[in-house]
C-alpha distance (Angstrom), angle and dihedral (degrees) to the residues before:
residue distance angle dihedral
S1 . . .
E2 3.81 . .
K3 3.80 88.5 .
A4 3.78 108.3 60.9
C5 3.77 115.1 144.3
F6 3.78 150.4 111.7
P7 3.82 126.9 -83.2
A8 3.81 121.0 -104.7
S9 3.82 91.7 -108.3
A10 3.83 94.4 58.9
T11 3.80 113.0 112.4
V12 3.80 133.7 -133.9
E13 3.80 133.6 -176.9
V14 3.81 114.2 -117.0
L15 3.79 122.6 -165.6
G16 3.80 109.1 -109.0
A17 3.80 94.0 6.0
G18 3.80 104.5 59.3
K19 3.79 122.5 -149.4
I20 3.81 115.9 -1.0
R21 3.79 136.9 166.2
M22 3.78 120.4 -94.6
D23 3.81 91.5 -115.2
E24 3.83 89.3 57.4
L25 3.82 93.8 54.9
G26 3.80 118.5 106.0
V27 3.79 141.2 -169.8
G28 3.81 109.6 -82.5
D29 3.80 94.7 28.6
K30 3.80 113.0 132.0
V31 3.79 105.3 -128.0
A32 3.82 130.4 -172.2
I33 3.81 114.8 -97.0
G34 3.81 98.8 176.4
G35 3.78 138.6 -80.5
G36 3.78 93.5 51.5
R37 3.81 92.5 -59.7
Y38 3.80 128.3 128.0
S39 3.78 132.3 -158.6
E40 3.79 133.0 -171.3
V41 3.79 121.4 -107.9
M42 3.83 106.1 -118.2
F43 3.81 99.8 -175.4
F44 3.80 144.3 -34.2
S45 3.81 122.3 -107.7
H46 3.82 86.7 -165.2
R47 3.77 127.2 17.8
T48 3.77 112.3 158.4
E49 3.78 137.0 123.2
D50 3.83 90.1 -146.8
K51 3.79 89.9 -163.2
G52 3.78 110.9 -160.0
V53 3.82 92.8 13.2
A54 3.80 114.5 109.6
H55 3.81 121.1 -143.4
M56 3.79 132.0 -175.3
Y57 3.81 117.2 -109.8
V58 3.79 134.0 -175.8
T59 3.79 114.8 -141.1
L60 3.80 115.5 -155.3
E61 3.79 114.6 -163.7
W62 3.78 113.4 -162.3
V63 3.78 137.9 -173.7
E64 3.79 131.0 -160.6
K65 3.77 113.7 -128.2
S66 3.77 96.3 -129.3
A67 3.76 138.7 106.5
E68 3.80 89.8 -90.8
G69 3.81 93.3 49.3
V70 3.82 92.3 -149.0
R71 3.80 112.0 -159.6
G72 3.78 135.8 -163.1
S73 3.78 143.5 150.5
L74 3.77 142.0 -138.0
S75 3.80 128.1 -158.4
L76 3.80 121.4 -159.5
T77 3.77 138.2 146.3
P78 3.84 116.9 -80.7
G79 3.81 96.3 -109.5
H80 3.79 96.7 53.2
F81 3.81 117.1 108.4
I82 3.77 122.7 -126.5
H83 3.82 131.7 -174.6
S84 3.78 113.3 -103.2
G85 3.78 126.0 -153.3
N86 3.81 93.4 -100.2
G87 3.79 92.1 58.3
A88 3.80 96.4 -104.1
L89 3.79 126.8 119.3
K90 3.78 116.9 -113.9
R91 3.80 132.8 -173.8
A92 3.78 112.2 -111.3
S93 3.81 89.4 -123.7
A94 3.82 90.0 57.5
V95 3.82 96.1 53.5
R96 3.80 112.1 110.8
V97 3.79 136.1 -167.4
G98 3.81 107.8 -80.1
D99 3.81 94.6 29.3
M100 3.78 117.1 126.2
L101 3.80 126.1 -120.0
V102 3.81 128.4 -169.8
L103 3.79 118.1 -112.5
S104 3.82 120.0 -162.3
R105 3.80 113.1 -140.6
G106 3.79 113.2 172.4
D107 3.79 107.7 -62.7
E108 3.80 92.3 -15.4
L109 3.79 134.0 85.8
V110 3.80 113.0 -147.6
Q111 3.79 127.6 -170.2
V112 3.78 117.2 -128.8
Y113 3.80 131.1 -176.4
V114 3.77 127.1 -120.0
E115 3.79 108.9 -124.5
R116 3.80 99.3 174.3
T117 3.80 139.5 14.1
S118 3.79 127.5 -168.7
F119 3.79 139.9 172.0
T120 3.79 119.7 -132.7
S121 3.78 135.9 172.9
G122 3.76 125.5 -144.2
A123 3.80 147.6 131.5
H124 3.78 96.7 -98.8
G125 3.80 100.7 134.6
L126 3.78 133.3 -110.2
F127 3.80 121.4 -101.5
N128 3.79 126.7 167.5
P129 3.82 115.9 168.9
H130 3.80 118.5 -170.5
T131 3.79 119.7 -145.5
Y132 3.78 127.6 -161.7
E133 3.82 91.5 -106.4
G134 3.81 95.8 42.6
D135 3.81 96.5 -120.1
I136 3.80 133.6 96.9
V137 3.80 136.3 -179.7
V138 3.81 111.2 -127.9
N139 3.81 121.7 -178.5
G140 3.80 85.2 -9.5
V141 3.81 93.6 -58.7
L142 3.82 123.8 116.4
A143 3.80 109.0 -118.8
S144 3.78 136.2 169.1
C145 3.79 122.3 -114.0
Y146 3.80 87.8 -136.5
T147 3.78 133.4 89.4
D148 3.79 138.5 -164.5
T149 3.82 90.6 -92.3
V150 3.82 86.3 90.5
H151 3.81 126.3 5.7
P152 3.84 108.1 -94.7
N153 3.82 94.5 -122.0
L154 3.79 92.2 51.1
A155 3.81 92.6 42.8
H156 3.81 91.2 52.1
A157 3.81 90.8 50.2
L158 3.81 93.1 47.4
L159 3.80 90.3 51.9
L160 3.82 93.6 56.5
P161 3.85 92.7 103.7
V162 3.81 89.4 49.8
R163 3.80 91.7 51.1
L164 3.81 93.5 47.0
A165 3.81 93.0 48.1
F166 3.78 91.1 49.2
R167 3.80 95.7 44.2
W168 3.81 99.3 44.4
A169 3.80 105.4 25.3
R170 3.81 100.4 24.6
I171 3.80 88.5 -127.4
N172 3.79 124.1 142.1
I173 3.80 98.9 -150.2
V174 3.82 92.0 179.3
G175 3.80 92.9 56.3
T176 3.79 112.8 171.5
L177 3.82 93.7 -36.1
L178 3.82 94.9 117.0
E179 3.79 101.3 32.5
E180 3.81 99.2 95.8
R181 3.80 102.5 29.4
L182 3.79 142.1 -26.5
P183 3.84 107.4 -84.0
S184 3.81 112.2 -110.1
V185 3.81 93.5 -116.9
L186 3.80 92.4 52.6
Y187 3.80 90.6 44.1
Q188 3.82 90.0 54.9
V189 3.82 91.2 48.5
V190 3.81 91.2 50.3
S191 3.81 90.9 48.1
I192 3.82 91.4 52.5
M193 3.81 91.2 47.6
K194 3.81 90.4 52.6
Q195 3.81 91.2 49.7
E196 3.79 89.5 51.4
N197 3.83 90.9 47.2
F198 3.81 93.4 -116.6
T199 3.82 91.1 130.9
């Protein structure tokens, strides 16, 4: 899907600011990426409230297998990748009850179990920040910045010039190009790559 993101109400941890909503996050903010580490947001591939436009979301409800039985949830679009307990990336739509997710707690990464999944539709916005490392912690859960539009490994390689420009020259060469929608030329390229099994 060309629209694979998080809702505006999702939360992230920003260095020096604490927990904020996804729609408050900006380019240059240092956001938690797990294990006590932070990475700067380089650009957004989607950043729109889309008020009045409904999108499909997967909600993953998890529980920690401990005496406290801590619970939480994460909503994201079906094509967004998330880190599973075995270290692999998995599409949100492919996560099943009993699967493990990775929860970031301070300097630690803790595995939690999915106890319920559900699909909902609503006008909650589309936000997809991209960090230098390609990961981000959302609602406490370790997720990828990548989606099934392009395979994560290929997407990370293609973004090398963007990462280098941002790291060494402090330039966001993507700008706001991708924030509203995938440009038609790029969409056609992605479609051809999928047909040729490059993604």
